[in-house]
N, C-alpha and C positions, 0 to 999 in steps of 0.2 A: 114459703112467699114472704111477700114485704108489706110492708104497713102501710096502707095508700098516703098518696103524700099532700100536703094542708091543703092543695087545690081541687085537688076531686074529694076531698075534707066539705070544702067552702060551697065544690059543687054539688056534693049532695046534702048540703043546711045544716050539714055537722056542728061546721065552724059560722059565726054569721058571719058577712063582708060586707061592706055595699059595694053591690058590680056596677060600674061606672057604662057598662057597654057590655055587649053581647050579638054576637051574631051565631051561622046552625055551629061551627069550628072552634068562637075564642071567644072568652072573658078578658075583662079588666076590671084594677078595682087598687087601689091603692096601696102603697107599698107602707107594713106597719112602721118601717124606720126610715123616712124619708133620709134620702141623701141631696136635695134640690126641692127648693119652695113643690116643682112640678114631679110626683116619683112616681110616676103606674107600672105598674104589669099589664103584660099582656098575654094569656094564659093559656095553649090550646087547652080545651074541653078532652082531647083525650091524655093519657099519661105513658099512651107507648114510646116512645126518645124523652129520655136523661137530657138533655143541650141538643148544643146548636147543631153541631157537626151528626149528630143521629139525626134532627128533624131535617138536615138540609141532602141526605143524601137517603133518606128514604122514603120525605114528601115535601120536596121545594114550594111546592104551588101553598102548602099549608104556612111555608116563611115567608116569600111573597104576602100574604095572605096579615102575616102577622107585622110587618114591616105595613103596609098600609094601611090599617087601620091603629099601629101606630105614630102615621100620621095624621089618620082622621081626629083622636084624643086629642093630641097637642095642638090641633086648629080648635078645638073647643075647646083648653084649658091656659092657652098660654095665648097670648098679649100677641103678638107674633109666628107665630106654628112653631118657630125653630125648636130644635129640639135633640138628644143623644138619645141613642139607639144603646143597648151595651146589652154582650149575652155572656154570663159568668159560665164557664165552662171546666170544669170540674175544680175538685176542693181547696189548690190552691192559688188558685182563680179567685177566690170567694164565693163559687158556688153551694151553697146551704140546700137546696131543692129541688132533690133531681127527678124535676116533672121540668123541661125544660120550659123558657119565660124568656121576655124581653122586659127589661126597664127603660122604662120612657122618662127623661129628665132633663126636666127643664125649669126656666125662671116662669114665676110666677106673671098673673095678671095686674097691670101698673094702674095708675091712675087713669090714662091717658084708655084704655081699653072702659074703664065704667063708665064713660063720659063724665067725668072730674075734670 
């Protein structure tokens, strides 16, 4: 039996994390090693799928929910709502946690967005 992923452990309350938002099937948090001013993760609450290809084959509606949730998060956390959505699939592609998740990457809020 495999050990629970870090995301499962966060959901179970074993590892503290700031949950930025959640739905019945998803949750979002900040990446602990950000690669952009805004670097959020969108994670299914199920650990059933290791990567995006398994998710697309097994539950395309959940994949669509992830994309929509990523857009909602970008609208809340960026100036213009623009973002990149990245799924690493496989060790050689940089995947280190084998519990499917999406990286939402974008520039941060600017002075214009906070009324300066």
